C-alpha positions as CSV (number, residue, x, y, z in Angstrom):
1,M,-16.1,-104.4,-16.6
2,V,-15.1,-103.7,-20.1
3,A,-16.6,-100.4,-20.2
4,H,-14.4,-99.4,-17.2
5,V,-11.4,-100.7,-18.8
6,E,-12.0,-98.8,-21.7
7,M,-12.3,-95.6,-19.6
8,A,-9.6,-96.3,-17.4
9,E,-7.6,-96.2,-20.5
10,D,-9.0,-93.4,-22.0
11,T,-8.1,-91.3,-18.7
12,R,-5.0,-92.9,-19.1
13,T,-4.7,-91.7,-22.3
14,T,-5.8,-88.5,-21.0
15,E,-3.4,-88.1,-18.5
16,L,0.0,-89.0,-20.6
17,R,-1.3,-86.4,-23.1
18,A,-1.8,-83.4,-20.4
19,A,1.5,-84.6,-19.0
20,K,3.4,-84.4,-22.1
21,V,1.8,-80.5,-22.7
22,Y,2.6,-79.8,-19.3
23,A,6.3,-81.0,-20.2
24,A,6.6,-79.1,-23.6
25,K,5.2,-75.4,-21.7
26,V,8.0,-76.5,-19.0
27,H,11.0,-77.3,-21.3
28,A,9.6,-73.9,-23.7
29,A,10.0,-71.9,-20.2
30,K,12.9,-72.7,-19.7
31,H,14.3,-72.7,-23.5
32,P,12.1,-70.2,-24.8
33,T,14.6,-69.6,-27.9
34,A,15.4,-73.8,-28.3
35,K,13.6,-74.4,-31.5
36,I,13.9,-70.9,-32.7
37,A,15.9,-70.6,-36.3
38,P,19.0,-68.6,-36.0
39,A,18.0,-66.3,-38.9
40,A,14.4,-65.8,-36.0
41,L,17.3,-64.1,-33.7
42,L,18.8,-61.6,-35.9
43,P,16.4,-59.0,-35.6
44,G,16.8,-58.9,-31.8
45,L,21.1,-59.5,-31.5
46,A,20.8,-56.5,-33.9
47,L,19.0,-54.4,-31.9
48,T,20.6,-55.3,-28.3
49,A,24.1,-55.2,-30.0
50,G,23.0,-51.5,-31.6
51,I,22.3,-50.1,-28.3
52,A,25.2,-51.5,-26.3
53,G,27.0,-49.5,-29.4
54,L,25.6,-46.5,-28.6
55,G,25.9,-47.2,-25.0
56,F,29.9,-47.6,-25.9
57,A,29.7,-44.1,-27.8
58,L,27.7,-42.2,-25.5
59,R,30.7,-43.1,-23.1
60,Q,32.8,-39.6,-25.2
61,L,30.0,-37.3,-23.9
62,P,31.6,-35.0,-21.8
63,M,30.2,-36.1,-17.7
64,V,28.8,-39.5,-19.7
65,G,31.7,-40.7,-19.0
66,V,31.8,-41.9,-15.7
67,L,28.6,-44.9,-16.5
68,S,29.9,-47.9,-17.6
69,P,28.0,-48.7,-20.9
70,M,25.9,-51.0,-19.2
71,I,24.1,-48.5,-17.5
72,L,23.8,-46.5,-20.6
73,A,22.4,-49.5,-22.4
74,I,19.4,-50.4,-20.2
75,M,18.3,-46.9,-19.8
76,I,18.6,-46.7,-24.3
77,G,16.3,-49.8,-23.6
78,I,13.7,-48.5,-21.5
79,G,13.3,-45.6,-23.8
80,F,13.7,-47.1,-26.8
81,H,10.5,-49.7,-24.9
82,N,8.5,-46.7,-23.8
83,L,8.9,-44.3,-26.9
84,I,8.7,-46.5,-30.1
85,G,8.2,-49.9,-28.7
86,T,10.0,-53.2,-29.5
87,P,9.5,-54.5,-32.7
88,A,8.0,-58.2,-32.4
89,R,10.1,-59.5,-34.7
90,A,13.1,-59.0,-32.5
91,K,11.4,-60.7,-29.4
92,P,13.6,-64.0,-29.9
93,G,16.5,-62.1,-29.9
94,V,16.0,-59.9,-27.3
95,T,14.9,-63.2,-25.4
96,F,18.5,-65.0,-26.4
97,A,20.1,-61.6,-24.9
98,M,18.6,-62.0,-22.0
99,R,19.7,-65.4,-21.2
100,R,22.5,-67.3,-23.0
101,I,24.7,-64.4,-23.7
102,L,24.3,-62.9,-20.5
103,R,25.6,-66.4,-19.3
104,A,28.6,-66.6,-21.4
105,A,29.4,-62.7,-20.5
106,I,29.4,-64.0,-16.5
107,V,31.9,-67.2,-17.5
108,L,34.0,-64.5,-19.7
109,L,34.1,-62.6,-16.8
110,G,36.2,-65.1,-14.7
111,L,39.2,-64.2,-17.4
112,Q,39.5,-61.0,-15.1
113,L,40.2,-62.5,-11.7
114,T,43.1,-64.5,-10.5
115,A,44.0,-66.9,-7.8
116,A,47.6,-64.8,-6.7
117,Q,45.3,-61.1,-7.3
118,V,42.8,-62.8,-4.2
119,A,45.9,-63.8,-2.3
120,E,47.2,-60.3,-2.6
121,V,44.0,-59.2,-0.8
122,G,45.3,-61.4,2.1
123,A,43.0,-63.2,4.6
124,T,42.3,-59.7,6.4
125,G,41.3,-58.2,3.5
126,L,39.6,-61.3,2.3
127,A,37.9,-61.3,5.7
128,V,36.6,-58.0,5.1
129,I,34.7,-58.5,2.2
130,A,33.4,-61.7,3.1
131,L,32.0,-60.4,6.1
132,T,30.8,-57.5,4.7
133,L,29.0,-59.4,1.7
134,V,27.4,-61.5,3.8
135,S,26.0,-59.0,6.4
136,T,24.7,-56.3,3.7
137,F,23.0,-59.1,1.7
138,L,21.4,-60.0,5.0
139,F,20.3,-56.5,6.3
140,T,18.9,-55.9,2.7
141,T,16.8,-58.6,2.8
142,W,15.5,-58.5,5.9
143,L,14.9,-54.3,5.6
144,G,13.1,-55.4,2.4
145,R,10.5,-57.8,4.8
146,L,9.9,-54.7,7.1
147,M,9.5,-52.3,4.6
148,G,7.2,-54.4,2.3
149,V,9.6,-54.9,-0.7
150,E,9.0,-58.0,-2.6
151,R,11.2,-60.8,-2.2
152,G,12.7,-60.8,-5.1
153,L,13.4,-57.4,-5.8
154,A,15.0,-57.5,-2.7
155,Q,17.1,-60.0,-3.2
156,L,18.2,-58.5,-6.4
157,I,18.9,-55.2,-4.6
158,A,20.8,-56.8,-1.7
159,A,22.8,-58.7,-4.5
160,G,23.7,-55.1,-6.6
161,T,24.8,-53.5,-3.8
162,S,26.9,-56.6,-1.9
163,I,28.6,-57.8,-4.7
164,C,28.8,-56.0,-7.9
165,G,26.1,-53.9,-9.0
166,A,23.8,-54.7,-12.0
167,S,26.3,-57.6,-13.1
168,A,25.3,-59.0,-9.9
169,V,21.6,-58.4,-10.5
170,I,21.1,-59.7,-13.8
171,A,23.1,-62.5,-12.7
172,T,21.4,-63.4,-9.3
173,N,17.9,-62.5,-11.3
174,T,19.0,-66.4,-13.4
175,V,18.0,-68.0,-9.9
176,T,15.5,-65.9,-8.0
177,R,13.4,-65.3,-11.5
178,A,12.3,-62.2,-10.5
179,H,10.3,-59.2,-13.2
180,D,12.2,-57.5,-16.0
181,E,10.8,-54.5,-13.9
182,D,12.8,-55.7,-11.0
183,V,15.9,-56.0,-12.6
184,A,15.7,-52.4,-14.0
185,Y,14.4,-50.9,-10.9
186,A,17.3,-52.8,-8.9
187,V,20.4,-51.4,-11.5
188,A,18.4,-48.4,-11.5
189,C,19.1,-48.2,-7.4
190,V,22.7,-49.6,-7.5
191,T,23.8,-47.4,-9.8
192,V,22.3,-44.0,-8.1
193,F,24.0,-45.1,-5.0
194,G,27.2,-46.4,-6.7
195,S,27.7,-43.0,-8.4
196,V,27.7,-41.3,-5.3
197,A,30.0,-43.2,-3.6
198,M,32.4,-42.8,-6.7
199,F,32.4,-38.6,-5.9
200,L,32.1,-39.0,-2.1
201,Y,34.6,-41.7,-1.2
202,P,37.7,-39.8,-2.9
203,L,36.6,-36.6,0.0
204,L,37.0,-38.5,2.6
205,P,39.9,-40.9,3.0
206,V,42.1,-37.6,5.0
207,V,39.2,-36.9,7.3
208,L,38.9,-40.9,8.2
209,G,42.6,-41.3,8.6
210,L,42.6,-43.9,5.7
211,S,45.9,-45.4,4.3
212,P,46.0,-45.6,0.8
213,H,46.1,-49.8,1.6
214,A,43.3,-49.0,4.1
215,Y,41.1,-46.5,1.7
216,G,41.8,-48.7,-1.4
217,L,40.0,-51.9,0.7
218,W,37.1,-49.9,1.4
219,A,36.4,-48.8,-1.8
220,G,36.7,-51.9,-3.4
221,A,34.5,-53.6,-0.4
222,S,31.8,-51.4,-0.6
223,I,31.2,-49.5,-3.8
224,H,29.2,-51.1,-6.3
225,E,30.4,-51.6,-9.8
226,I,33.9,-52.3,-10.8
227,A,34.4,-49.4,-12.7
228,Q,32.8,-47.5,-9.7
229,V,35.9,-48.3,-7.9
230,V,38.5,-47.7,-10.5
231,A,37.4,-44.4,-10.4
232,A,37.2,-43.6,-6.8
233,A,40.0,-45.7,-5.8
234,Y,42.2,-44.2,-8.2
235,Q,41.3,-40.5,-6.7
236,G,43.2,-41.7,-3.4
237,G,47.0,-42.6,-5.4
238,P,48.1,-45.6,-7.7
239,A,48.4,-48.0,-4.6
240,A,45.3,-47.1,-3.1
241,G,44.0,-48.1,-7.0
242,E,45.8,-51.1,-7.4
243,F,44.5,-52.4,-3.8
244,G,41.1,-51.4,-4.9
245,T,40.4,-53.2,-7.6
246,I,42.0,-56.3,-6.7
247,A,39.9,-56.4,-3.7
248,K,36.5,-55.7,-5.8
249,L,37.6,-58.3,-8.4
250,S,38.0,-60.5,-5.5
251,R,34.5,-59.5,-4.4
252,V,33.4,-60.4,-7.6
253,M,34.9,-64.2,-7.3
254,L,31.7,-64.7,-4.5
255,L,29.3,-64.0,-7.2
256,A,29.6,-67.9,-7.6
257,P,28.4,-69.5,-4.2
258,M,25.5,-66.4,-3.3
259,V,24.3,-67.5,-6.3
260,I,24.3,-71.2,-5.8
261,A,23.7,-70.6,-2.2
262,L,20.3,-68.7,-3.5
263,G,19.5,-71.2,-6.0
264,L,19.1,-73.8,-3.1
265,M,16.6,-71.4,-1.1
266,A,14.7,-71.0,-3.8
267,A,14.5,-74.6,-4.1
268,R,13.6,-75.0,-1.0
269,Q,11.1,-72.2,-0.8
270,A,9.5,-73.7,-4.0
271,R,9.4,-77.5,-2.0
272,S,8.1,-75.8,1.6
273,R,5.2,-74.4,-0.9
274,G,4.2,-78.5,-2.2
275,E,5.1,-77.2,-5.6
276,D,6.4,-80.0,-8.3
277,A,9.7,-82.0,-8.0
278,G,10.8,-80.2,-11.4
279,R,10.8,-76.6,-10.1
280,A,11.8,-77.1,-6.5
281,R,15.6,-79.0,-7.7
282,P,17.8,-76.7,-7.5
283,P,18.6,-74.7,-10.7
284,M,22.5,-75.5,-11.3
285,P,24.1,-72.4,-12.6
286,W,26.4,-73.5,-14.6
287,F,27.6,-70.3,-16.1
288,V,28.4,-69.5,-12.3
289,L,30.7,-72.7,-12.7
290,G,32.3,-71.6,-16.1
291,F,33.3,-68.4,-14.0
292,L,35.2,-70.4,-11.7
293,A,36.9,-72.8,-14.3
294,M,37.9,-68.7,-16.2
295,V,39.3,-68.0,-13.2
296,A,41.4,-71.3,-12.8
297,L,42.0,-70.5,-16.5
298,N,43.3,-67.3,-15.8
299,S,45.4,-68.2,-12.8
300,V,47.9,-70.9,-14.8
301,V,47.5,-69.8,-18.2
302,T,49.2,-66.4,-18.7
303,M,47.4,-64.4,-21.8
304,P,48.8,-61.8,-24.1
305,A,47.9,-58.2,-22.9
306,E,46.2,-57.3,-25.7
307,M,44.5,-60.5,-26.0
308,K,43.2,-60.1,-22.3
309,A,41.6,-56.7,-23.1
310,A,39.8,-57.7,-26.1
311,L,38.3,-60.1,-23.6
312,V,37.5,-57.5,-21.5
313,L,36.3,-55.6,-23.9
314,A,34.0,-58.4,-25.4
315,T,32.9,-58.9,-22.3
316,T,31.6,-55.7,-20.9
317,F,30.2,-55.7,-24.8
318,M,28.3,-58.8,-24.5
319,L,27.1,-57.5,-20.8
320,S,26.1,-54.3,-22.4
321,M,23.8,-56.4,-24.5
322,A,22.4,-58.4,-21.8
323,L,21.0,-55.3,-19.7
324,A,20.1,-53.9,-23.1
325,A,17.8,-56.6,-23.7
326,M,16.5,-56.3,-19.6
327,G,15.8,-52.6,-20.8
328,L,13.7,-53.6,-24.1
329,E,11.8,-55.9,-21.9
330,T,10.8,-53.1,-19.1
331,D,7.3,-50.9,-18.8
332,I,8.1,-47.9,-17.3
333,A,4.7,-48.0,-15.7
334,K,5.3,-50.9,-13.9
335,L,8.3,-49.1,-12.8
336,R,6.5,-46.6,-10.8
337,A,4.1,-48.9,-9.7
338,K,6.4,-50.4,-7.2
339,G,7.0,-46.7,-5.5
340,V,9.8,-45.5,-3.3
341,R,9.7,-47.8,-1.4
342,P,12.8,-50.2,-2.8
343,F,14.7,-47.0,-3.9
344,L,15.0,-46.5,0.1
345,L,15.7,-49.8,0.7
346,G,18.3,-48.9,-2.0
347,L,19.4,-46.0,0.5
348,A,19.4,-48.3,3.3
349,A,21.6,-50.7,1.8
350,F,24.3,-48.2,0.8
351,V,24.3,-46.3,3.8
352,F,25.1,-49.6,5.7
353,I,27.7,-51.2,3.1
354,A,29.7,-48.0,3.4
355,L,29.4,-47.4,7.5
356,F,29.4,-51.5,8.4
357,S,33.2,-52.2,5.9
358,L,34.6,-48.5,6.7
359,A,34.3,-50.1,10.6
360,L,36.0,-53.5,9.8
361,V,39.0,-51.1,7.9
362,K,39.4,-49.4,10.8
363,M,39.3,-52.2,13.3
364,T,42.0,-54.5,11.0
365,A,44.6,-51.9,10.3
């Protein structure tokens, strides 16, 4: 009898130890920089900041200025990692940039939008933007399943195409938890096709019979990156440029509910697979709530133009650091292994969002 009791106690002790080890591993996975000394972060932060700074500097070269520093940063990061190699001592800072700095930058992104700007788009314009976003996301994920593209990668391409390019890709990945190579591939897709739209759209307003207002709405509702929208919309004149920029910023605001919805979907899928309660719990994207809080703050507090310009620059630099970190974790061989199907999915998503949004704009003009 005593032996049985002792065996039961030993079993419980073993189970408790195993549970503690598992909990420690889960905590480490969720908080990879929680117990790292600040000094250990410096090499990686210096490397990502240097790459981000180089991205800003390269934009001064002819023909390179059409690319955002975020795109240049991930390209430089990928090149550095695959040609030279990311130093082991830089890993903690690189991870910190991919997670903490990214979330802080998305919060600050909210300071580029106000409720008054959203109101300027009007109910019809917002309906066009929202319907285009949802339809594009659903179409892309559906087509991704038919084409055999991995779910996580298809969702990243869908988010980047339907919302706001690279920023949406890296924000969405916080809940979809795809591989870094998937992030790099999705960023490449939205960069290529967003750039095509930036050069193609200005040639079409006269052919399509679009007014400056309608052209601005079409550009803001369908082109991938904010910088690409600004470049394309202003080719249609100041009125088209201003309205296109506001429409795009209104579309960025929908990033928050989209990330929350994807988090809930991921949790439901985890539960359906019978995963543990901690894994199946919906990830709460606090940074997205912070983004909404910044929109609210920017709507009621008037900031000096100089301060707002500095915050926009800081936000872009932080996002560039995060994408540089993504590049420093990306293996080109793994990208090549994914094949051409995801790229074709990005092309199909680009064509869909352009034609679908154009049809809505023409119907409501």
